[in-house]
N, C-alpha and C positions, 0 to 999 in steps of 0.2 A: 225234727226228724233233717240234720243236718246233711246227709250224703244221699238225700230223696232225689232223683230224677225227674221233676216233675211233668218234662216236656213226652215223657211215656204214657202218660197217665192222660186215661180219657172218659168222660162218663159213659156209662154203658148204656143208657137210655138216650140218649142224643146227639153223643161223640165230641160235646165240649169240651173243652180244655179244664183241668182240675186247677185248683190253687190251694196251699195248705191254710188251713183258717188260723184269723189270730185271735189271742188272747181275750178279744171282748166277745165274740161270737164263742166260742168255748164256754166264757162266762153263762152267758145269756142259756145257753144249751143244758147247761150243768145246773142252772137255778130252776129252770123248765121242768128236769130230771128231778133235781128235789121235791119241787111242790107234787108230782105225779101228773104232769100236764104235757106228757111228749112219748109219743108214740112214733116206729120205722115204719119204714114203708109196708109189712106185712101186718102193720095193726099191733104189733107187740107193743105193751107199756113199760118203756124204757125205767131201769131203777139204778144202773150202773153209771156213773159220772164217765164222760167221754174226755179222754187226755189229749189227744191228736186227732184232727179229723184234715178231711180234703173238700173244698167246697166247689161246688158245680160253677160254670162259667158266669151264669147269671145269678150267682147266690143264694138260691133258693133249696140245693140240698148239699146236707151233709152228709159224706162217707165215710162212717169213724175210720179211725186207725187204731187195732189192737192189737197190742205187743208187737208192736213196730211195724205191722202188716197191712195194708192197705185193705180194706173191705169193702170191696166194690160189687157189692149185689144190688140190687133194688130192694129187695125186702127188707133190708139193712139200712137203706138209705134215710136219712131223718129230713122231714121236710119241714122246712124254716119259717113258711108260714105258719106253722102253730104258736111262733113264738109270739106273734101278734094277738094272736088269740089266747094266749093262758096269762097273759098280763091284765 
């Protein structure tokens, strides 16, 4: 997302800054999705790969970007703590 001004985006849960997720984070997330081991904050099992996302400052939550639109909803956030449990 080359023209995204990240300074304006904040985590809706705690107000911390968000940054664009790098390829290694997205690869780990997509690997867990493919294995059927990843849920969003609403408890829904994820089945569609993530092409982009915003990381919360602590790098513990990923907010997906869908069709170039950041989805900043708590229920859509992906806890990255799940990645350590899915290995």
